[in-house]
C-alpha positions in Angstrom: 20.3 -33.2 33.8 22.1 -31.3 30.9 25.8 -30.6 30.8 25.1 -26.9 30.9 27.4 -24.3 32.6 24.1 -22.3 33.0 20.8 -24.0 32.2 17.8 -22.5 30.5 16.4 -20.8 33.6 19.6 -20.1 35.5 20.4 -16.5 36.2 23.9 -15.3 35.2 25.9 -12.7 37.3 25.9 -9.1 36.2 29.3 -9.5 34.6 28.3 -12.7 32.9 25.1 -11.2 31.6 26.9 -8.2 30.0 29.6 -10.2 28.4 27.5 -13.2 27.2 24.7 -10.8 25.9 27.2 -8.8 23.8 28.5 -12.2 22.5 25.1 -13.3 21.3 24.4 -9.9 19.7 27.7 -10.1 17.8 26.8 -13.5 16.6 23.6 -12.4 14.9 24.6 -9.0 14.1 26.3 -9.4 10.6 23.4 -11.4 9.2 20.7 -9.4 10.7 22.2 -6.2 9.3 23.0 -7.7 5.8 19.3 -8.4 4.9 18.2 -4.8 5.1 21.4 -3.6 3.4 20.5 -5.9 0.4 16.9 -4.9 0.0 17.0 -1.2 0.9 15.7 -1.2 4.3 17.1 0.4 7.5 19.7 -1.7 9.4 18.8 0.2 12.6 15.2 -0.8 12.3 16.3 -4.4 11.5 18.4 -4.4 14.8 15.4 -2.7 16.8 12.9 -5.3 15.5 15.2 -8.3 16.1 15.4 -7.3 19.7 11.7 -6.6 20.0 10.9 -9.9 18.2 13.2 -12.0 20.4 11.5 -10.6 23.5 7.9 -11.5 22.1 9.3 -14.9 21.3 10.5 -15.4 24.8 7.3 -14.2 26.4 5.1 -16.5 24.1 7.4 -19.6 24.9 7.2 -18.9 28.5 10.9 -18.2 28.8 11.6 -21.8 28.1 13.4 -21.5 24.6 16.7 -19.7 24.4 16.4 -18.6 20.8 17.2 -15.3 19.1 15.2 -14.0 16.2 17.1 -12.1 13.4 16.4 -11.0 9.8 15.3 -13.9 7.5 17.2 -14.4 4.2 14.4 -16.4 2.7 12.6 -13.1 2.0 15.3 -11.3 0.3 14.2 -12.0 -3.2 10.5 -11.6 -2.5 11.1 -8.2 -0.9 13.1 -7.2 -3.9 10.4 -8.2 -6.3 7.8 -6.6 -4.2 9.6 -3.3 -4.1 10.3 -3.2 -7.7 7.0 -4.6 -8.9 3.6 -3.1 -9.8 0.2 -3.5 -8.0 -3.0 -4.3 -9.7 -3.6 -0.7 -10.6 0.0 -0.4 -12.2 1.5 1.6 -9.3 4.9 1.1 -8.0 5.2 -0.8 -4.9 7.3 0.8 -2.2 9.2 -0.8 0.7 6.3 0.1 3.1 3.8 -1.8 1.1 6.2 -4.7 1.0 5.8 -4.7 4.8 2.1 -5.6 4.3 3.2 -8.9 2.8 5.4 -9.5 5.9 2.3 -8.8 8.0 0.3 -11.6 6.4 3.4 -13.9 6.8 3.1 -13.4 10.4 -0.7 -14.0 10.2 -0.1 -17.2 8.4 2.2 -18.3 11.2 -0.5 -17.6 13.7 -3.1 -19.6 11.7 -0.7 -22.6 11.3 0.1 -22.4 15.1 -3.5 -22.5 16.0 -4.2 -25.5 13.8 -1.1 -27.2 15.4 -2.4 -26.6 18.9 -5.8 -28.1 17.9 -4.6 -31.0 15.7 -1.0 -31.8 16.6 2.1 -31.3 14.6 2.6 -34.5 12.4 0.5 -33.3 9.6 2.8 -30.3 8.8 5.9 -32.6 9.0 4.3 -34.7 6.3 3.3 -31.6 4.2 6.8 -30.3 4.2 9.2 -33.2 3.6 12.9 -32.7 2.7 12.2 -33.4 -1.0 10.2 -30.2 -1.1 11.9 -27.9 1.3 15.5 -28.9 0.4 15.3 -27.7 -3.2 13.4 -24.6 -2.4 16.2 -23.6 0.1 18.6 -24.3 -2.7 16.6 -21.9 -5.0 16.9 -19.2 -2.3 20.7 -19.3 -2.4 21.2 -20.0 -6.0 18.7 -17.5 -7.1 20.5 -14.8 -5.3 24.0 -15.9 -6.6 23.9 -13.4 -9.6 23.2 -10.5 -7.2 26.0 -11.5 -4.9 28.7 -11.7 -7.7 27.4 -8.4 -9.3 27.8 -6.6 -5.9 31.2 -8.0 -5.5 32.9 -7.1 -8.7 30.7 -4.3 -10.3 30.3 -0.6 -9.4 28.0 2.0 -10.9 29.6 4.6 -12.9 28.4 8.0 -11.7 28.6 9.7 -15.1 26.8 7.0 -17.3 24.7 5.2 -14.6 26.0 1.8 -16.0 27.6 -1.0 -14.2 31.4 -1.5 -14.9 34.0 -4.1 -13.5 36.2 -2.8 -10.8 39.3 -4.9 -9.8 39.8 -2.7 -6.7 36.3 -3.3 -5.3 36.5 -7.0 -6.3 39.7 -7.3 -4.3 37.8 -6.1 -1.2 35.1 -8.6 -1.9 37.7 -11.4 -2.1 39.5 -10.2 1.3 36.0 -10.3 2.8 35.1 -13.7 1.5 38.5 -15.2 2.4 38.2 -13.8 5.9 34.7 -15.4 6.4 35.9 -18.6 5.0 38.8 -18.9 7.3 36.6 -18.1 10.3 34.3 -20.8 9.2 36.9 -23.5 8.5 39.8 -22.9 10.7 38.3 -21.7 13.9 36.2 -24.0 16.2 35.5 -21.5 19.1 33.2 -18.6 19.3 34.7 -17.0 16.1 33.2 -19.8 14.0 29.8 -18.6 14.8 30.2 -15.3 13.5 32.1 -15.5 10.2 29.9 -12.8 8.5 30.5 -10.2 11.2 34.2 -10.8 11.2 34.3 -10.8 7.5 32.5 -7.5 7.3 35.0 -6.0 9.8 38.1 -7.1 8.0 36.7 -6.3 4.6 35.7 -2.8 5.8 39.2 -2.2 7.3 40.8 -3.4 3.9 38.4 -0.9 2.1 39.4 1.9 4.3 43.2 1.0 3.4 42.6 1.1 -0.3 40.4 4.3 -0.2 37.0 3.1 -1.3 35.1 4.2 1.9 33.2 7.5 2.1 33.1 8.7 5.7 30.9 11.7 5.0 27.7 9.9 6.4 29.5 9.2 9.8 30.6 12.9 10.1 27.1 14.0 9.4 25.3 11.5 11.7 24.0 12.5 15.1 25.4 10.4 18.1 21.8 9.2 18.9 19.0 9.0 16.2 15.7 7.3 15.8 15.6 4.3 13.5 13.8 4.8 10.1 10.4 3.6 10.8 7.9 2.6 8.3 4.4 2.7 9.8 1.2 2.0 7.9 -1.1 5.1 7.8 1.8 7.2 8.6 4.5 6.6 6.1 2.6 4.7 3.5 -1.0 3.7 2.6 -2.2 0.4 4.0 -3.2 -1.0 0.7 -3.3 -4.9 0.4 -2.3 -6.1 -3.1 -2.7 -9.7 -4.3 0.7 -9.6 -5.9 2.4 -8.9 -2.7 0.6 -11.7 -0.9 1.5 -14.2 -3.7 5.1 -13.1 -3.7 5.6 -13.2 0.2 3.2 -15.6 1.7 4.2 -18.8 -0.1 7.8 -18.5 1.4 6.3 -19.7 4.8 6.7 -23.2 3.4 10.5 -22.8 3.8 10.5 -20.6 6.9 8.2 -22.9 8.9 10.3 -25.9 8.1 13.4 -23.8 9.0 11.8 -22.9 12.3 10.9 -26.6 13.2 14.5 -27.7 12.1 16.0 -25.0 14.5 13.7 -26.1 17.4 14.9 -29.8 16.9 18.5 -28.8 16.8 18.1 -26.5 19.8 16.3 -29.2 21.7 19.2 -31.4 21.2 21.7 -28.8 22.4 19.9 -28.1 25.6 18.4 -31.6 26.1 14.7 -30.7 25.7 11.8 -31.6 23.5 10.6 -28.2 22.5 8.2 -29.7 19.8 6.2 -30.9 22.8 6.9 -28.4 25.5 6.2 -25.5 25.4 5.1 -26.8 22.1 5.6 -26.1 18.4 2.4 -24.1 18.3 3.9 -21.7 20.8 7.3 -21.3 19.2 5.7 -20.8 15.7 3.3 -18.1 17.3 6.3 -16.4 18.8 8.1 -16.3 15.6 5.0 -15.1 13.7 4.2 -12.4 16.2 7.8 -11.3 16.0 7.5 -10.9 12.2 4.1 -9.2 12.5 5.3 -6.5 15.0 8.5 -6.1 13.0 6.6 -5.5 9.7 4.4 -3.0 11.3 7.3 -0.5 12.1 9.3 -1.4 8.9 11.5 -4.3 9.8 12.1 -7.4 7.8 10.5 -10.8 8.5 12.2 -12.7 11.4 13.4 -16.3 11.9 15.3 -18.1 14.6 19.1 -17.9 14.2 21.4 -20.9 13.7 24.3 -18.6 14.7 23.0 -18.1 18.2 22.2 -21.8 18.6 25.9 -22.4 17.6 27.0 -20.0 20.4 24.8 -22.0 22.9 26.4 -25.2 21.8 29.9 -24.0 22.2 29.5 -22.0 25.5 27.0 -24.5 27.1 25.4 -21.3 28.5 21.7 -21.8 27.7 20.1 -19.1 29.9 17.2 -17.3 28.4 18.3 -14.2 30.4 21.4 -14.0 28.2 19.2 -14.1 25.1 17.0 -11.4 26.7 20.1 -9.3 27.4 21.2 -9.6 23.7 17.8 -8.4 22.6 18.1 -5.4 24.9 21.6 -4.6 23.7 20.4 -4.7 20.0 17.4 -2.4 20.8 19.8 0.2 22.5 22.3 -0.1 19.7 19.7 0.7 17.0 19.4 4.2 18.5 23.1 4.8 18.3 23.3 7.0 15.1 27.2 7.0 14.6 27.1 3.1 14.5 24.4 3.0 12.1 26.1 5.5 10.0 29.3 3.3 9.9 27.2 0.4 8.6 25.8 2.6 6.0 29.4 3.3 4.6 30.2 -0.5 4.1 31.1 -0.7 0.5 28.8 -2.7 -1.8 31.7 -5.0 -2.7 32.2 -6.0 1.0 28.5 -6.9 1.2 29.0 -9.0 -2.0 31.9 -10.8 -0.6 29.9 -12.0 2.4 26.9 -12.7 0.2 28.9 -15.1 -1.9 29.7 -17.4 0.9 26.2 -16.8 2.7 24.1 -17.5 -0.3 26.2 -20.5 -1.1 25.8 -21.9 2.4 22.1 -21.5 2.1 22.0 -23.5 -1.2 24.4 -26.0 0.3 22.2 -26.5 3.4 19.3 -27.4 1.1 21.5 -30.0 -0.4 22.6 -31.3 3.0 18.9 -31.5 4.0 18.4 -34.0 1.2 21.4 -35.9 2.1 20.6 -36.1 5.9 17.0 -37.2 5.0 18.5 -40.0 2.7 16.3 -38.8 -0.2 16.5 -41.4 -3.0 17.1 -39.8 -6.4 16.9 -43.2 -8.1 13.2 -42.6 -7.4 11.8 -40.9 -10.4 9.2 -39.2 -8.1 11.8 -37.4 -6.0 13.9 -36.6 -9.2 10.8 -34.8 -10.8 9.9 -32.8 -7.7 13.5 -31.5 -7.2 14.0 -30.8 -10.9 10.9 -28.7 -11.3 11.4 -26.7 -8.1 15.1 -25.9 -9.2 14.4 -24.8 -12.7 11.1 -23.0 -11.9 12.7 -21.2 -9.0 16.2 -20.3 -10.4 14.8 -19.8 -13.9 12.4 -17.1 -12.6 9.4 -18.7 -14.1 6.2 -16.5 -13.9 2.5 -17.7 -13.8 0.5 -14.7 -15.0 -3.0 -14.6 -13.6 -3.9 -11.2 -15.1 -1.8 -8.5 -16.5 -0.9 -7.1 -13.1 -1.1 -10.2 -11.1 1.3 -13.0 -11.2 3.2 -15.7 -9.1 6.9 -16.0 -9.9 10.2 -17.4 -9.0 10.8 -18.9 -5.5 7.1 -18.6 -4.6 5.9 -20.4 -7.6 8.5 -23.2 -7.0 7.5 -23.6 -3.4 3.8 -23.9 -4.3 4.4 -26.4 -7.2 6.8 -28.4 -5.0 4.0 -28.9 -2.4 1.3 -29.6 -5.0 3.6 -32.2 -6.7 4.4 -34.0 -3.5 0.7 -34.2 -2.7 -0.5 -35.4 -6.1 2.3 -37.6 -7.4 2.0 -41.4 -6.7 4.2 -43.0 -4.0 3.8 -40.2 -1.4 3.3 -42.4 1.5 6.3 -44.5 0.9 8.4 -41.3 0.4 7.1 -39.4 3.5 9.7 -38.6 6.1 9.2 -37.0 9.4 12.9 -36.0 9.5 12.7 -32.2 10.0 15.4 -30.4 8.1 18.0 -28.5 9.8 18.4 -25.3 8.0 20.2 -21.9 8.5 
């Protein structure tokens, strides 16, 4: 028996369901809307697809796994590259086409889950050891650090179109950052699980006080409005480009490891073995189908959220009905036009403030993975793998196949990490089935 206030399949009262569902929705809210804000997608569609993906996940896992799916930070850099890149014909790639890459990410999840279903899960644990995934996660955070700092302290001059330093905007970023840090370090209750949301709220209030918020979009917005869908064949042509696949698909090396880590942590919280029942193949399939459906209507790729696992651990309320309730709340909120307009008025500097902390935490979680797995850097094999991944990924190295076809940055670093781990001598001695707890 667990020490749960409400166990996984316990049904809460109506009052509990409403309160606890909103609590979980707020826990994931800040991070889920931050991803689309950073890559130019719709926050409303991110909320809508997070709810839909979570419901899909619950159905596939037979309502046994109380996990919430939100926007994945691992795909921020690949989506930015995809949106600003060129395809094989030299045509610009738009956000709709970038969704095609996410569709194939979901399909890869499905293939991996099928293989696990047939052959077991130990092979994937050996394929993705901490020495590979840890440095790649560090690349995700550190590779985006320049973007976060630029957002925090620079604004675009409307006359020249050039970036210039703004102390006023930087102060908003620092207030936001400080608030998020205080929530993370000094609070041990539910507040500690949602530092991004609290930071955004306080930073927004400060921005209003110093006069850098434009309220025009809120006045113009309707009370209720449809999210901005991106549907293939309707809003963009469904054209599969090799570049998109090479940019997006290799990131599953990280996100699958992240998924497994979350399942292990969640299993410890609720005292169940989710790798065996309902099975890693089911949870991966649920995650993949959620990402697939999300991409088909314009949402970012999905991942299980550590914030919501934190809420479960603090409240000891593990009910899947509460997670389902949070998903429904997110779906309903996505159609509230005024609320989405408020989100659109958040200053870039405020987003930069929370990004400094969030991207730093991502990088630090990769380092923590290496520490937890007791990776020995006195071993030259480990030192080589980590060094190559970090420099290739952060340095933005590019492997040019043809003039319009290349693999670069994080994707190239992840591929090289896996290859080096497989071919360098000493792999059997270095293998660890410790499965990486990531954010």
